[in-house]
TIDRENTI-152967 format. One record per residue (C-alpha): residue in one letter; x, y, z. Coordinates in nm, 3 decimals, m for minus. Each point is the difference from the previous one (the first is absolute). Example, Ala and Ser with C-alpha at 12.3 -4.5 7.8 and 13.67 -1.06 7.14 Angstrom:
! residues 2
 rest       X       Y       Z
    A   1.230  m0.450   0.780
    S   0.137   0.344  m0.066
This chain:
! residues 401
 rest       X       Y       Z
    M   2.561  m2.145  m2.113
    G   0.228   0.108   0.280
    A  m0.130   0.055   0.348
    F  m0.348   0.139  m0.085
    D  m0.228  m0.278   0.127
    P  m0.318   0.124   0.174
    W  m0.081  m0.350   0.130
    D   0.338  m0.051   0.169
    P  m0.013   0.066   0.379
    A   0.355   0.143  m0.015
    F  m0.110   0.253  m0.265
    V  m0.315   0.091   0.197
    A   0.215   0.050   0.312
    D   0.218   0.254  m0.184
    P  m0.083   0.077  m0.365
    Y   0.220   0.309  m0.024
    P   0.327  m0.168  m0.116
    A  m0.195  m0.174  m0.279
    Y  m0.145   0.335  m0.106
    A   0.352   0.143  m0.024
    E   0.091  m0.288  m0.234
    L  m0.308   0.065  m0.212
    R   0.079   0.372  m0.031
    A   0.360  m0.081  m0.095
    R  m0.118  m0.230  m0.281
    G  m0.209   0.264  m0.173
    R  m0.321   0.198   0.002
    V  m0.249  m0.275  m0.084
    E   0.009  m0.380   0.016
    Y  m0.256  m0.268  m0.086
    F  m0.083  m0.236   0.288
    E  m0.152  m0.319  m0.138
    P  m0.138  m0.155   0.326
    S  m0.257   0.281   0.034
    D  m0.008   0.103  m0.371
    Q   0.091   0.359   0.088
    W   0.254   0.264  m0.095
    L   0.191   0.115   0.309
    V   0.079   0.372   0.029
    A   0.240   0.077   0.284
    H   0.136   0.356  m0.044
    H  m0.160   0.297   0.178
    A  m0.012   0.223  m0.311
    D  m0.178  m0.268  m0.206
    V  m0.243  m0.105   0.275
    S  m0.088   0.363   0.067
    A  m0.051   0.080  m0.369
    L  m0.204  m0.314  m0.074
    L  m0.237   0.066   0.291
    R  m0.097   0.317  m0.188
    D   0.000  m0.152  m0.352
    R  m0.352  m0.022  m0.146
    R   0.109  m0.280  m0.237
    L  m0.013  m0.221   0.309
    G  m0.308  m0.080   0.204
    R  m0.113  m0.181   0.312
    T  m0.267  m0.160  m0.221
    Y  m0.041  m0.054  m0.372
    L  m0.372  m0.079  m0.002
    H  m0.093   0.364  m0.066
    R   0.161  m0.044  m0.344
    F   0.022  m0.371  m0.083
    T  m0.167  m0.332   0.067
    H   0.217  m0.272   0.154
    E   0.027  m0.164  m0.342
    E   0.096   0.322  m0.182
    F   0.271   0.059   0.259
    G   0.136  m0.352  m0.036
    R  m0.090  m0.095   0.356
    T  m0.218  m0.274   0.146
    A  m0.300   0.101   0.208
    P   0.034  m0.091   0.371
    P  m0.156  m0.334   0.105
    A  m0.376   0.022   0.062
    E   0.046  m0.111   0.362
    H   0.212   0.313   0.067
    E  m0.278   0.232  m0.118
    P  m0.101   0.138   0.345
    F   0.357   0.118   0.058
    H   0.031   0.160  m0.345
    V  m0.342   0.169   0.017
    L   0.101   0.153   0.333
    N   0.355   0.089  m0.106
    D  m0.079   0.127  m0.352
    H  m0.258   0.257   0.115
    G   0.238   0.176   0.244
    M   0.177   0.312  m0.122
    L   0.346  m0.154   0.042
    D  m0.078  m0.239  m0.287
    L  m0.192   0.244  m0.220
    E   0.109   0.251  m0.260
    A  m0.169   0.321  m0.120
    P  m0.283   0.091  m0.022
    D  m0.122  m0.238   0.277
    H   0.312   0.054   0.212
    T  m0.035   0.379  m0.028
    R  m0.368  m0.006   0.103
    I   0.050  m0.223   0.305
    R   0.322   0.167   0.117
    R  m0.166   0.343  m0.018
    L  m0.275  m0.118   0.237
    V   0.232  m0.178   0.244
    S   0.261   0.277   0.006
    K  m0.253   0.225   0.180
    A   0.055  m0.221   0.306
    F   0.378   0.037  m0.023
    T   0.045   0.375  m0.038
    P   0.282   0.146   0.214
    R  m0.262   0.165   0.224
    T  m0.191  m0.326   0.056
    V   0.317  m0.194   0.074
    E   0.122   0.277   0.233
    R  m0.325  m0.026   0.195
    L   0.079  m0.366   0.070
    Q   0.333   0.086   0.168
    P  m0.131   0.020   0.361
    Y  m0.190  m0.332  m0.037
    V   0.308  m0.174  m0.148
    R   0.232   0.137   0.271
    E  m0.238  m0.090   0.282
    L  m0.049  m0.354  m0.132
    A   0.374  m0.052  m0.059
    G   0.070   0.123   0.355
    R  m0.258  m0.236   0.145
    L   0.127  m0.305  m0.193
    V   0.361   0.068   0.098
    G  m0.109   0.066   0.361
    D  m0.158  m0.347   0.013
    L   0.318  m0.155  m0.145
    V   0.214   0.174   0.263
    E  m0.234  m0.103   0.283
    A   0.029  m0.362  m0.114
    G   0.381   0.028   0.000
    G   0.010  m0.072  m0.374
    G  m0.176  m0.216  m0.257
    D  m0.028  m0.037  m0.376
    L   0.054   0.342  m0.156
    L  m0.189  m0.114  m0.311
    K  m0.316  m0.126   0.171
    D   0.000   0.251   0.288
    V   0.083   0.328  m0.179
    A   0.084  m0.021  m0.373
    E  m0.320  m0.179  m0.100
    P  m0.280   0.144   0.217
    L   0.094   0.365  m0.064
    P  m0.048   0.029  m0.380
    V  m0.283  m0.258  m0.005
    A  m0.194   0.207   0.256
    V   0.069   0.328  m0.182
    I  m0.116  m0.115  m0.345
    A  m0.296  m0.193   0.148
    E  m0.098   0.315   0.191
    M   0.020   0.207  m0.320
    L  m0.215  m0.248  m0.191
    G  m0.247  m0.048   0.285
    V   0.064  m0.368   0.081
    P  m0.129  m0.055   0.357
    E   0.262  m0.102   0.254
    A  m0.172  m0.334   0.067
    D   0.034  m0.095  m0.370
    R   0.373   0.068  m0.043
    A   0.158  m0.334   0.103
    P  m0.027  m0.169  m0.345
    L   0.131   0.302  m0.196
    R   0.370  m0.085   0.031
    P  m0.040  m0.376  m0.076
    W  m0.221   0.081  m0.303
    S   0.257   0.251  m0.118
    A   0.293  m0.241   0.043
    D  m0.183  m0.272  m0.196
    I  m0.091   0.236  m0.286
    C   0.351   0.146  m0.016
    G   0.142  m0.351  m0.041
    M  m0.118   0.019  m0.362
    Y   0.243   0.287  m0.069
    E   0.299  m0.229   0.049
    L   0.173  m0.153  m0.304
    N  m0.167  m0.322  m0.124
    P  m0.231  m0.050   0.303
    S  m0.079  m0.361   0.093
    R  m0.344  m0.160  m0.030
    E  m0.045   0.018   0.378
    T   0.089   0.372  m0.003
    A  m0.256   0.060  m0.275
    E  m0.269  m0.192   0.187
    R   0.060   0.205   0.316
    A  m0.011   0.324  m0.204
    V  m0.328  m0.099  m0.167
    R  m0.159  m0.095   0.334
    A   0.114   0.328   0.161
    S  m0.127   0.197  m0.302
    V  m0.346  m0.155   0.035
    E  m0.020   0.052   0.378
    F   0.141   0.355  m0.008
    S  m0.237   0.098  m0.284
    E  m0.304  m0.144   0.178
    Y   0.089   0.186   0.319
    L   0.042   0.333  m0.184
    R  m0.322  m0.049  m0.198
    E  m0.187  m0.024   0.331
    L   0.186   0.298   0.148
    I  m0.076   0.214  m0.308
    A  m0.370  m0.092   0.031
    Q   0.009   0.108   0.368
    R   0.169   0.331  m0.084
    R  m0.251   0.061  m0.281
    A  m0.280  m0.034   0.257
    R   0.184   0.189   0.277
    P   0.282   0.221  m0.136
    G   0.286   0.096   0.230
    D   0.301   0.231  m0.012
    D   0.223  m0.252  m0.178
    L   0.146  m0.072  m0.342
    I  m0.254  m0.270  m0.096
    S  m0.287   0.241   0.072
    G   0.187   0.264  m0.203
    L   0.035  m0.233  m0.299
    I  m0.373  m0.083   0.019
    A  m0.084   0.373   0.014
    A   0.224   0.066  m0.303
    Y  m0.183  m0.279  m0.186
    D  m0.339   0.151   0.087
    E   0.121   0.341  m0.125
    G   0.084  m0.148  m0.341
    D   0.372  m0.086   0.038
    R  m0.045  m0.356  m0.121
    L   0.171  m0.268   0.204
    S  m0.149  m0.348  m0.038
    E  m0.050  m0.213   0.309
    Q   0.282  m0.229  m0.118
    E   0.232   0.301  m0.043
    M  m0.095   0.113   0.349
    I   0.075  m0.345   0.149
    S   0.330  m0.028  m0.191
    T   0.100   0.352   0.106
    C  m0.066  m0.077   0.368
    V   0.200  m0.325  m0.019
    L   0.287   0.178  m0.175
    L   0.006   0.276   0.262
    L  m0.014  m0.249   0.286
    N   0.274  m0.218  m0.152
    A   0.231   0.275  m0.126
    G  m0.088   0.217   0.301
    H   0.178  m0.229   0.241
    E   0.207  m0.263  m0.183
    A   0.294   0.228  m0.086
    T  m0.014   0.186   0.334
    V   0.007  m0.323   0.204
    N   0.300  m0.132  m0.194
    A   0.180   0.335  m0.006
    T  m0.032   0.016   0.381
    V   0.148  m0.343   0.075
    N   0.255   0.007  m0.285
    G   0.101   0.344   0.125
    W   0.044  m0.095   0.366
    W   0.190  m0.315  m0.091
    A   0.232   0.216  m0.214
    L   0.046   0.238   0.297
    F   0.085  m0.288   0.235
    R   0.265  m0.118  m0.250
    N   0.142   0.354  m0.027
    P   0.042   0.100   0.367
    D   0.195   0.317  m0.083
    Q  m0.298   0.130  m0.203
    L  m0.248  m0.102   0.271
    A   0.213   0.181   0.260
    A   0.007   0.313  m0.220
    L  m0.380  m0.013  m0.036
    R  m0.050  m0.041   0.376
    A   0.232   0.293   0.063
    D  m0.175   0.219  m0.257
    P  m0.369  m0.079  m0.065
    T  m0.016   0.288  m0.253
    L   0.151  m0.259  m0.238
    V  m0.336  m0.185  m0.011
    P  m0.123   0.145  m0.335
    T   0.320  m0.085  m0.191
    A   0.027  m0.331   0.190
    V  m0.345  m0.105  m0.127
    E   0.104   0.072  m0.361
    E   0.336  m0.174   0.036
    L  m0.147  m0.314   0.158
    M  m0.258  m0.020  m0.284
    R   0.290   0.018  m0.245
    Y   0.246  m0.224   0.181
    D  m0.228  m0.305   0.026
    T  m0.286   0.065  m0.240
    P  m0.335  m0.155   0.105
    L  m0.121  m0.040  m0.363
    Q   0.291  m0.141  m0.197
    M  m0.159  m0.023  m0.342
    F  m0.283   0.152  m0.202
    E  m0.119  m0.143  m0.332
    R  m0.109   0.173  m0.321
    W  m0.136  m0.130  m0.332
    V   0.157   0.126  m0.323
    L  m0.290   0.151  m0.197
    D   0.221   0.126  m0.287
    D   0.353  m0.116  m0.088
    I   0.270   0.177   0.198
    E   0.376   0.000  m0.025
    I   0.243  m0.011   0.292
    D   0.368   0.033  m0.078
    G  m0.035  m0.147  m0.349
    T  m0.230  m0.286   0.110
    T  m0.354   0.010  m0.142
    I  m0.261  m0.122   0.247
    P  m0.312  m0.091  m0.197
    R  m0.364   0.074   0.069
    G  m0.143  m0.278   0.215
    A   0.313  m0.041   0.213
    E   0.010   0.063   0.374
    I   0.258   0.217   0.171
    A   0.110  m0.046   0.362
    L   0.109   0.335   0.145
    L   0.235  m0.082   0.287
    F  m0.063   0.269   0.263
    G   0.243  m0.159   0.246
    S   0.279   0.015  m0.257
    A  m0.084   0.356  m0.111
    N   0.017   0.110   0.365
    H   0.357  m0.136   0.021
    D   0.128   0.141  m0.328
    P   0.342   0.166   0.060
    E  m0.065   0.230  m0.299
    V  m0.261   0.173   0.219
    F   0.086  m0.078   0.363
    D   0.338   0.056   0.160
    R   0.107  m0.323   0.180
    P  m0.342  m0.162  m0.057
    G   0.083  m0.303   0.216
    T   0.062   0.226   0.302
    L  m0.290   0.098   0.226
    D   0.023   0.379   0.045
    L  m0.293   0.145   0.195
    G   0.117   0.353  m0.077
    R  m0.014  m0.057  m0.378
    T  m0.174   0.305  m0.145
    E   0.037  m0.073  m0.372
    N  m0.228  m0.301  m0.012
    P  m0.210  m0.040  m0.318
    H  m0.107  m0.357   0.088
    I  m0.293  m0.145  m0.192
    S  m0.151  m0.211   0.278
    F  m0.335   0.175  m0.058
    S   0.021  m0.049  m0.381
    A  m0.036   0.295  m0.244
    G  m0.220   0.127  m0.282
    I  m0.379  m0.038   0.001
    H   0.022  m0.297   0.239
    Y   0.204   0.186   0.262
    C  m0.121  m0.120   0.342
    I  m0.302   0.211   0.094
    G   0.055  m0.084   0.368
    A   0.370   0.096   0.015
    P  m0.058   0.308   0.225
    L  m0.204  m0.215   0.241
    A   0.263  m0.278   0.002
    R   0.269   0.256   0.087
    I  m0.207   0.131   0.292
    E  m0.057  m0.354   0.132
    L   0.365  m0.103  m0.032
    A   0.118   0.319   0.172
    A  m0.261  m0.033   0.277
    S   0.094  m0.358   0.093
    M   0.371   0.082  m0.022
    R  m0.033   0.303   0.229
    A  m0.211  m0.195   0.250
    L   0.257  m0.282   0.012
    L   0.292   0.245   0.038
    E  m0.175   0.186   0.282
    Q  m0.157  m0.287   0.195
    A   0.243  m0.283  m0.075
    P   0.348   0.158  m0.022
    D   0.161  m0.337   0.075
    L  m0.204  m0.204  m0.249
    A   0.206  m0.301  m0.116
    P  m0.061  m0.317  m0.203
    V  m0.038  m0.332   0.181
    A   0.120  m0.212  m0.295
    D   0.057   0.016  m0.373
    P  m0.342   0.011  m0.168
    Q  m0.127  m0.237  m0.267
    R  m0.057   0.158  m0.339
    N  m0.315  m0.065  m0.201
    P   0.088  m0.223  m0.297
    N  m0.147   0.257  m0.243
    F   0.206   0.204  m0.244
    V  m0.239   0.271  m0.128
    I  m0.142   0.105   0.338
    R   0.301   0.001   0.230
    G  m0.053  m0.037   0.372
    L   0.056  m0.200   0.317
    K  m0.221  m0.264   0.164
    G   0.043   0.188   0.326
    L   0.255   0.199   0.199
    D   0.027  m0.097   0.367
    V   0.132   0.284   0.217
    R   0.061   0.070   0.366
    V  m0.026   0.321   0.197
    G   0.191   0.069   0.319
């Protein structure tokens, strides 16, 4: 199979050479260990994200049996109930209905209004890091910023926010390839606890509405825009998970890439106007979400290979973002790169609804670190999480001064 091995620590440390091998071998390749078809080229990944013959679910058209798939084990049901009612894993018309309601909270004007709050919070977090002479960039800055922002938008009280990240991490473990029994058990437990918490919070907001997204979803329901309680819970979990997971990993992946490319870091420190293109390039260079899966709802053909209905396709975002057909010198970090059609935020109807907010958060923390910690440096090489799909570090210890 070559070097593509998502369970090999050497591959997880640096998957990009293996992606180059995959692209050289062709446009699509069957990978037996995960029973998936791997798609590694930017043009194909981009096109298939928009192809309606593929879906995030198949249950809107087929039963498990009709689709040739086995239903998930009964003991995993809490996870699947939670996951399958969120818009990321729905197709039209349910996806359209839920996304229309949620998108009201993510209009450019709404996101723009959050800018001062995001900047102030980023400045405060970085200020604390500087005062301490350093710390863990992940736990001290990268994590608390997006968690606080999305929790604030949803209306999760500050005192209740501590379990959000652990719940999210446990649930996201199920998105890895062939998750272990222990991973599944943790995901199920987190799904139950997270759902129970949100059910109580929704009841509180129903009794005492506030100026937050949960209250807005309840109001939309009362006005006739139907969103079941389960859809509401699943939507909140999706927004909390997706609203920080990629941003946290993009921040630490990005700073570790900067530390390993001192010429680019020096250029950024000398010219902070590079921040917007730097954010895009760091998202491309070490992609936080390496793979996105799709079910084949109707037979498709890729380069003469027919992929039948019922198959699963693995769209390799990390590979697409390093495709030399699209990116000049893709293995080189270039913070001034202006032609940068990366697909780190996906594409098509499942394009990341929070992308504008993620960009604001990434830029805010980067600016705060450049301004307040101009001599920020790593203390040691970080440990990488052993995951393939969601790519990140266990921590990033830094010093200031």
